[in-house]
C-alpha positions as CSV (number, residue, x, y, z in Angstrom):
1,X,113.3,139.3,94.6
2,X,114.8,136.0,95.7
3,X,112.0,135.7,98.3
4,X,109.4,136.0,95.4
5,X,111.3,133.2,93.4
6,X,112.6,135.5,90.7
7,X,116.4,135.0,91.5
8,X,118.4,132.0,91.9
9,X,121.5,132.4,94.4
10,X,125.0,131.1,93.2
11,X,128.2,131.2,94.8
12,X,129.0,134.5,92.8
13,X,125.7,136.1,93.6
14,X,122.2,135.8,91.9
15,X,120.8,135.1,88.5
16,X,117.4,135.6,87.2
17,X,115.2,132.6,86.8
18,X,115.1,131.2,83.2
19,X,112.0,131.2,81.0
20,X,112.5,128.0,78.9
21,X,110.3,127.8,75.8
22,X,112.0,125.0,73.9
23,X,112.5,121.3,74.0
24,X,115.7,119.4,73.7
25,X,115.7,116.4,71.5
26,X,115.4,113.0,73.1
27,X,119.0,111.9,72.1
28,X,120.5,114.8,73.8
29,X,118.5,114.5,77.0
30,X,119.5,110.7,77.4
31,X,123.2,111.9,77.6
32,X,122.7,114.5,80.3
33,X,122.5,114.0,84.2
34,X,122.3,110.3,83.6
35,X,123.3,109.4,87.3
36,X,120.5,111.5,88.7
37,X,118.0,110.3,86.3
38,X,119.0,106.8,87.2
39,X,118.9,107.4,90.8
40,X,115.3,109.0,90.5
41,X,114.2,106.0,88.4
42,X,115.5,103.5,91.2
43,X,113.3,105.6,93.7
44,X,110.3,105.6,91.5
45,X,110.6,101.9,91.0
46,X,110.1,101.1,94.6
47,X,106.6,102.7,94.4
48,X,105.6,99.8,91.9
49,X,104.0,96.7,92.9
50,X,103.2,93.3,91.2
51,X,100.1,93.2,89.1
52,X,99.7,97.0,88.9
53,X,98.8,99.1,85.8
54,X,101.2,102.0,85.1
55,X,101.4,104.7,82.8
56,X,104.9,105.9,81.7
57,X,105.2,109.2,80.1
58,X,107.8,109.9,77.4
59,X,111.1,111.2,78.7
60,X,114.7,110.1,79.5
61,X,114.2,109.5,83.1
62,X,111.0,107.3,82.5
63,X,113.1,105.5,79.9
64,X,115.5,104.8,82.8
65,X,112.4,103.5,84.9
66,X,111.4,101.3,81.9
67,X,115.0,99.7,81.8
68,X,114.5,98.9,85.6
69,X,111.0,97.5,85.1
70,X,112.4,95.1,82.3
71,X,115.2,93.7,84.5
72,X,113.6,94.0,88.0
73,X,111.5,91.7,90.2
74,X,108.0,93.1,89.7
75,X,105.8,91.0,87.4
76,X,102.4,91.0,85.9
77,X,102.6,94.7,85.1
78,X,100.4,96.5,82.4
79,X,102.3,99.4,81.0
80,X,100.7,102.1,78.8
81,X,103.2,104.5,77.1
82,X,103.2,107.0,74.3
83,X,107.1,106.7,74.0
84,X,108.6,104.7,71.3
85,X,111.8,104.2,73.2
86,X,110.0,102.9,76.4
87,X,107.7,100.5,74.2
88,X,110.6,99.2,72.4
89,X,112.5,98.5,75.9
90,X,109.2,96.7,77.1
91,X,107.6,95.0,74.3
92,X,109.5,91.7,74.5
93,X,109.6,91.6,78.2
94,X,107.7,88.5,79.5
95,X,106.7,90.3,82.9
96,X,104.9,93.2,81.2
97,X,101.8,93.6,78.9
98,X,102.8,96.8,76.9
99,X,100.2,99.0,75.6
100,X,101.1,101.7,73.0
101,X,99.3,104.9,72.8
102,X,99.8,105.9,69.2
103,X,98.8,109.2,67.6
104,X,100.7,112.0,65.9
105,X,104.6,111.3,65.9
106,X,106.9,113.7,67.5
107,X,110.2,112.3,66.0
108,X,112.6,114.4,68.0
109,X,110.9,113.7,71.3
110,X,110.3,109.8,70.5
111,X,106.6,110.3,71.5
112,X,102.9,110.4,70.3
113,X,100.3,113.1,71.0
114,X,97.2,114.3,69.6
115,X,93.6,113.1,69.8
116,X,94.1,109.4,69.4
117,X,96.8,109.4,72.2
118,X,94.5,111.5,74.4
119,X,91.5,109.2,73.7
120,X,93.4,106.0,74.9
121,X,94.3,107.8,78.2
122,X,90.9,109.1,78.8
123,X,89.5,105.6,78.4
124,X,91.6,103.9,81.0
125,X,92.0,103.6,84.7
126,X,95.4,102.9,86.1
127,X,97.3,102.5,89.4
128,X,100.0,104.9,88.9
129,X,101.1,107.4,86.4
130,X,104.9,108.6,86.2
131,X,105.1,111.9,84.0
132,X,108.1,113.8,83.1
133,X,108.1,117.5,82.7
134,X,110.2,120.3,81.1
135,X,109.9,122.7,83.8
136,X,109.0,123.4,87.3
137,X,108.6,126.5,89.2
138,X,106.9,127.7,92.5
139,X,105.0,130.3,90.5
140,X,103.6,128.0,87.6
141,X,104.2,124.5,89.1
142,X,104.7,121.9,86.3
143,X,104.8,123.4,82.7
144,X,105.8,122.4,79.1
145,X,106.4,124.2,75.8
146,X,104.1,122.1,73.7
147,X,100.4,122.3,73.9
148,X,99.9,118.8,72.7
149,X,102.3,117.2,75.2
150,X,100.5,119.1,77.8
151,X,97.1,117.6,77.0
152,X,98.8,114.2,76.9
153,X,100.2,114.5,80.4
154,X,97.0,115.8,81.7
155,X,95.1,112.9,80.4
156,X,97.6,110.6,81.8
157,X,97.3,112.2,85.5
158,X,93.4,111.9,85.3
159,X,93.6,108.3,84.5
160,X,95.8,107.4,87.6
161,X,95.1,106.8,91.2
162,X,98.6,107.8,92.1
163,X,100.4,110.4,90.3
164,X,104.2,111.1,90.2
165,X,106.4,113.7,88.5
166,X,110.1,112.6,87.8
167,X,112.3,115.5,87.2
168,X,116.1,116.0,88.0
169,X,117.0,119.3,89.7
170,X,118.0,121.1,86.5
171,X,114.4,121.2,85.6
172,X,113.4,123.4,88.5
173,X,113.3,127.4,88.7
174,X,112.5,127.3,85.0
175,X,109.0,127.9,83.1
176,X,107.5,127.2,79.7
177,X,104.2,128.3,78.2
178,X,101.5,125.7,79.2
179,X,100.7,124.7,82.7
180,X,100.4,120.8,83.1
181,X,99.0,120.7,86.7
182,X,99.4,122.0,89.9
183,X,101.5,120.8,93.0
184,X,98.4,119.7,94.7
185,X,97.5,117.4,91.7
186,X,100.5,115.2,92.4
187,X,101.1,112.7,95.2
188,X,105.0,113.1,94.8
189,X,107.7,114.8,93.0
190,X,110.9,112.8,93.0
191,X,114.2,114.6,92.1
192,X,117.9,114.6,93.3
193,X,119.5,116.1,96.2
194,X,121.0,119.3,94.3
195,X,117.7,120.9,94.7
196,X,118.1,123.3,97.8
197,X,116.0,123.0,100.8
198,X,114.7,126.4,100.8
199,X,113.1,125.9,97.2
200,X,111.7,122.8,98.2
201,X,110.1,124.5,101.2
202,X,108.5,127.0,98.9
203,X,107.0,124.3,96.9
204,X,105.7,122.4,99.9
205,X,103.9,125.7,100.8
206,X,102.2,125.4,97.7
207,X,100.8,122.0,98.3
208,X,103.7,120.0,96.7
209,X,105.3,117.0,98.1
210,X,109.2,116.6,97.0
211,X,111.3,113.6,97.8
212,X,115.0,114.0,97.0
213,X,117.4,110.9,96.2
214,X,120.8,111.1,98.0
215,X,123.2,110.8,95.2
216,X,126.0,109.9,97.6
217,X,124.6,106.7,98.5
218,X,123.8,105.8,94.7
219,X,125.5,102.7,93.3
220,X,126.4,102.7,89.6
221,X,124.0,100.7,87.1
């Protein structure tokens, strides 16, 4: 069963992979695994160049990326986001032109979804999109429990020339109801080094490309 991706090996044996059909509220997510999220955000920031157009999806790791954009050296950026906390982080930043993709408000997630949000992303073309995800598994790739969030993420990916998923290792080996994309649809998944090499190999075998950040080499922000 382990070879099929149905079991997660632990020091005491093995446990069945979780089926996750719920979302944590944003205020809780932003307090969890902060070091990993900041490290992933630092690696993602390295991908960004001056004068680029960027989509930032809602999510706590992307919020950390927005903080780096705000205080970093990259300039003349256009950032499009559907996340209230990211827009608030960047709206007074002189280096950034921030476009907010409004729509139906999801107050617990601090994001907008729905037809208005999707329409904006369907009518732009950008250099890079950084999306978050609730769940990643070998069997179903990136999934999310909310249909409207799924559609918005798909619109973001379609709009971008380079496509990234930012997810700490706790998001792996879990599934939700709606499939966002396949691994081959992404240029890169950035995660932390707590994800074991054997699982990375399985995802790579499905067409994925994963890069892990070394947590031992990370400095405190």
